[in-house]
N, C-alpha and C positions, 0 to 999 in steps of 0.2 A: 504494499499500500505507500503511495507518493506522502509526502510529509503534508501537503498540503490538504489531501483528504484525509488523514489522520487527524490534523488539528481540527478540521470540520467536525469529524465524526465526536471526536473529545468535546466539543462544544456542544454538538448536538446531545449529546447522551447524558452531560451532565445539566443542562436546559430541561429536558424533558423530564429528569429524575426527579427535579424539585418540585415538577407540579405532579407530576404521578409515576411513581418507580416502577411499582408491576407493570403500567401499560407499557412502559419505555423497553423494559426488559423484555416482556413477550413480543412486542413487535419487531426488537432486534434479532431475538431467535429466531422469529419465524422468515424475516427477510434472509436471515444467514441459511437456514434451512431451506430454503428455494431457491437459494442461488441469486439473489435479486441484489447480497451486500456481501463482499468478502472479507467479512469479519477478521481482525488480526489475531495472530495466535493468543493472546491472553484472556481474549471475548469469545473464543470458539467454545467454549463450554457453555453461553446462553443458547445454543443451538440446541442442546440435549433434550430430548421429548420431555425430561422429568423436570427442567429448571420451566421450560414452556410451561408444561402443565401448573407446576410450581405458581410462575408467575401469573398466568391466567385465573388461577384459583381466586389468588389472593387480589386480583384486579375487579373480581366479582364481587368479592367483600367489600371493597373500597366504592364499588360502582353503587351498591345500595347505603353504605354509610356517608357518602359523598351528598346522598339527597338528604338528609334526615338534619335540618336547622341544628345548632348545638352539637349535636354528634358529629358534624364534619370538620367544627371548628376543634374539638377535642381531638379528632381523629390526627388534624394537621398539627397539633401542640407535640402529640405523640411520635410524629412523623418528622417531626425537625430532628430527632437526633437517629433515624434511618436514612431519611432522604438524603441529606446532606454529603453524611459520610460513604453513602453507597454512589452519589453522583462523583465525588472525587474518585472513588477506588476506577468507576469504570471510566472514566476522562485519563487516569493514568493507563489504563489496560489498552484504552483506544491507541494511545501511538505508536505501539508496538515494542520491539528490541531495538530500545535505542539507550544513552546513557543516562545513570542514576538520576543528571542534574537535570535532564529534559522528564524524565519521567517525574521530578519533584516538582518541576516548572507545571506539568500537567495537573498535577494532585492539586496544586493549588488554585489554578485556574478552574479546573471542576469545581472544586470546593466552593470558590466564590460565585461562578455562575448557578450552582444549583441551591446556594444560600439564597441569590438574589431572585431567581423564580419562585421559590419556596414562600419567601416573605411577601413578594405581590400577591402570590394564590391566598395564603392564610389571611392576610390583612384584608383583602377585598372581600372572602367570605363571612369576618365578623361585622363589618359593614353591613353586607347583602343579607346578615340573619336578624336585623334590625328589624327587615321590613314582614309584617303580619300574613302575608301569603307565601307560599312555600314554592310558587312558580320562579321566581327570579332566583332562588337556589336553586333550582333543576337546572333552568338554563344555563347558569354558569358552570355546572357539572360536567355538563353534555359538551359544550364548548371547550372545557379544559380538556378532556380526553380527546374530543377532534383534534385539536392544538398538537398534542403529545403523539398521537397515532399519524397525523400527518404531516407532524413536523421532523420525526424520524424515518419517514417512508422519504420526504424530500432529500433527506441527506443521502441516501442511497441511490435517488433517481438524478436529482439535480441540486449538489452541494452549493452552486454559485447562488442560485436563487434563495437555498436556505440561509445562507450568512447575509444576504441582504433584508430578510424577514428578520431574523436573530437580532440586526443592529437596529431594525424599527423596534422591537420588543423591549429593548435594552433603553433607546432613548424614551418610550413610553414610560418604561419603569421608572427611571429617573424622575420624569415628570410627575407620576403618580405618588411616589412615597411619600413626600411631604403632606401632602393632602390624604392619603391614607391614615397617617402618623396622627395630623391633627384630628379626623374623624373621630378615630380610635381614643385620642384624648378625650374629647369632648363629649363620646359616650359614657366613657368611665368616671367622668365629672358627674353626669346627670344620674349615676347610678350609685356614685358616691353619695350625693347630695339628697337621693331618695331613702336610702337607708340611713342616714342620719336625721332626716326629718321624721323616720319611722319610730326610733330610736331614742327620741326624746320624750322624757317623762316628766310631768309638772310635779316641780319639788315643794314638800309641804313642811313649813315651821312648825314644831311643836314648841309649846310652852315649858317651862319646867313643871314637874307634875302630873305631866298629862302623858300619856302614850297614844300610841296610834288605834286604842282600842275605844279610846273614850271620846266624844264629841268635844271639838276645840271652839269654845264658846269665846265671845268675846271679853275683854276683862271691863269689869263693871264702872259705866261712867264717873271721871272724879266731879263731887258736889262739893263746893266751897261754901263753909259757914260764914 
């Protein structure tokens, strides 16, 4: 595999892993076993039927979990510790048999790309979950799955177009991330204020000689003789 193709594959698998790791692995394995993508030696194990079946099964689990508001954000939180390391490892394996310095560079690059796409996905889902209807959540999930499967397939069929689209995605992500963070902060502040308001309890001051079981009568008026 040429170096440019290896770099494109590394970027592609890292980006896709940040969105949906299992769909990315299953798509890579299917493309490899059907001969549509020449996987490097370190990634050829993805073509094994057991690996494809395991990735496909986990994709089905994520397909369901990703459609349930609240569950999807919990799933994304847990997969922060799975998608990013896996994306980095796949990116390092995509560059093939190169020097340790190049592999380390690919590992770091893959880690950053996977973290970026994962952050955009997870942040958008938190904001989308504020909508009372489930259709926006379902739409976002289907679009993400389509992006992953289509993007990985595009890496195999037309790497140049994929790189152009990836550059557009990165530019949009840089533009969106501050807005996503501000939206999450506003949501957190609103939730925090609601909890504080609900936890407010009126204070009762007891006079000496009284307890909370006796009626608190006002003191008698002072009459000057």
